[in-house]
C-alpha positions in Angstrom: 6.7 -45.2 27.5 8.6 -42.0 27.4 6.8 -39.0 28.0 8.0 -35.9 25.8 7.8 -32.4 26.7 8.3 -29.2 25.1 8.1 -25.7 25.7 7.6 -22.8 23.4 7.2 -19.1 23.7 5.3 -16.7 21.5 6.7 -13.4 21.1 4.8 -10.2 21.2 5.7 -9.4 17.6 3.9 -12.5 16.7 0.7 -12.0 18.6 0.9 -8.2 17.2 0.9 -9.7 13.6 -2.0 -12.0 14.5 -4.0 -9.2 16.0 -3.4 -6.7 12.8 -4.4 -9.7 10.5 -7.6 -10.0 12.7 -8.3 -6.3 12.4 -8.1 -6.7 8.7 -10.8 -9.1 8.9 -13.4 -6.9 10.5 -15.2 -5.2 7.5 -15.2 -1.5 7.7 -12.3 -1.1 10.2 -8.3 -1.1 9.8 -5.4 -0.4 11.7 -4.8 3.3 11.4 -1.0 3.8 10.0 -1.4 7.8 10.7 0.0 7.9 7.0 -1.2 10.7 4.9 -2.5 8.2 2.3 -4.3 5.1 3.9 -5.3 3.7 0.2 -2.7 1.3 0.3 -3.8 -1.8 2.6 -2.4 -2.4 5.9 -2.5 -6.1 5.0 0.9 -5.7 3.4 2.3 -4.0 6.2 1.2 -6.6 8.7 2.5 -9.5 6.5 5.7 -7.5 5.5 9.1 -7.2 6.8 8.3 -4.5 9.5 8.9 -5.4 13.0 5.3 -4.6 13.9 2.3 -3.4 12.0 1.5 0.1 12.5 -1.5 0.8 14.9 -1.1 -2.4 16.7 1.0 -3.5 19.4 0.9 -6.5 22.0 2.7 -7.3 25.1 2.7 -10.9 26.8 2.7 -10.7 30.4 2.4 -13.3 33.2 -1.4 -12.9 33.4 -1.9 -12.8 29.4 -1.6 -10.5 26.5 -2.7 -6.9 26.5 -3.3 -5.6 22.8 -3.5 -2.2 21.9 -5.1 -1.2 18.5 -5.4 2.3 16.8 -8.0 2.1 13.9 -9.8 4.0 11.4 -13.5 3.3 10.9 -15.3 3.3 7.7 -17.7 6.2 7.7 -21.2 5.2 8.2 -20.3 2.2 10.6 -21.4 2.3 14.0 -18.2 2.4 16.1 -19.4 0.6 19.4 -20.7 -2.5 17.2 -17.6 -2.6 14.7 -15.2 -2.3 17.5 -16.6 -4.9 19.7 -16.6 -7.2 16.7 -12.8 -6.5 16.1 -12.2 -7.0 19.8 -14.1 -10.4 19.7 -12.1 -11.5 16.6 -8.7 -10.6 17.6 -9.2 -12.5 21.1 -10.7 -15.6 19.0 -7.7 -15.6 16.6 -4.9 -14.9 19.1 -5.9 -17.5 21.7 -6.7 -20.0 19.1 -3.3 -19.5 16.7 -1.0 -18.5 19.5 -2.5 -20.3 22.4 -2.0 -17.0 24.2 -4.7 -15.8 26.7 -5.9 -12.4 25.8 -6.1 -10.3 29.1 -7.3 -7.1 27.5 -8.0 -5.4 24.0 -7.8 -1.5 23.8 -9.0 -0.1 20.9 -8.7 3.8 20.0 -10.4 5.0 17.1 -8.9 8.0 15.8 -9.9 8.4 12.3 -12.5 7.8 9.9 -12.2 7.0 6.1 -14.5 7.2 3.1 -13.7 4.2 1.0 -15.5 5.7 -1.9 -13.5 8.8 -1.8 -10.4 6.6 -2.0 -11.6 5.0 -5.1 -12.3 8.2 -6.7 -8.7 9.3 -5.9 -7.4 6.1 -7.3 -9.4 6.1 -10.7 
């Protein structure tokens, strides 16, 4: 029997997109685009043609991936709990989907948003 071996390499941009989508799965938290109008979901930006989603970056090194997130938190959410939930989801998704060990997830909260206020502006 012949043993076949294959090698694969996961690019930083793939881990970045997975991490961005994982942040989207965390209710009350989203990558911060630093754009004046955050009403448009960043999910479109994550899955779009941009090279990397805004507010999310990943660097894969020899000891694993380092992921940096800049996020906005929904007003009224407890920042320590919601960022920990996001961190755990990012680690789980990147390790399961990409097979890349996550060494570190750094989360910087730089904005608070009010979804009720956004709905009023849309209507």
